[in-house]
C-alpha positions in Angstrom: -17.8 -105.9 37.1 -18.7 -104.0 33.9 -18.3 -100.2 33.4 -21.2 -98.1 33.6 -21.9 -95.9 30.5 -21.2 -92.9 32.3 -17.7 -94.1 32.6 -17.3 -94.9 29.1 -18.1 -91.4 27.9 -15.7 -90.1 30.6 -12.9 -92.2 29.4 -13.7 -91.2 25.7 -14.0 -87.5 26.7 -10.5 -87.4 28.7 -9.1 -89.5 25.6 -10.4 -87.1 23.1 -9.2 -84.2 25.5 -5.9 -85.4 25.7 -5.6 -85.9 21.8 -6.7 -82.3 21.3 -4.0 -81.3 24.0 -1.3 -83.0 22.1 -2.2 -82.2 18.5 0.3 -80.0 16.5 -0.9 -76.2 16.6 -1.1 -74.6 13.1 0.2 -71.1 13.1 -2.7 -68.5 13.1 -2.7 -66.4 9.7 -2.2 -62.6 10.1 -4.0 -60.0 8.1 -1.1 -59.6 5.9 -1.1 -63.2 4.9 -4.8 -63.9 4.6 -4.6 -60.7 2.1 -1.6 -62.4 0.1 -3.7 -65.9 0.2 -6.6 -64.3 -1.3 -4.5 -63.0 -4.2 -2.7 -65.8 -5.2 -6.4 -67.4 -5.1 -7.8 -65.0 -7.2 -5.1 -65.2 -9.7 -5.2 -68.8 -10.1 -9.0 -68.9 -10.3 -10.8 -66.5 -12.9 -14.4 -67.0 -11.8 -13.1 -66.3 -8.2 -11.4 -63.1 -9.4 -14.5 -62.1 -10.8 -16.4 -62.3 -7.6 -14.0 -60.6 -5.6 -13.9 -57.7 -8.6 -10.6 -58.3 -9.3 -10.8 -58.8 -13.0 -9.3 -56.3 -15.9 -12.0 -54.9 -18.3 -11.2 -55.9 -21.8 
């Protein structure tokens, strides 16, 4: 007996849900971490710094 298309989709959905459940969870960034990350990015990239208004006028 062959599997129906709905059974195949149901099995795929269950496998996907199980993988998502078992995946390693990444820690969420706090507001302070986000600000720190933005400052690090701006200091490393002058174009980004200019867009953020963090450049020093010469």
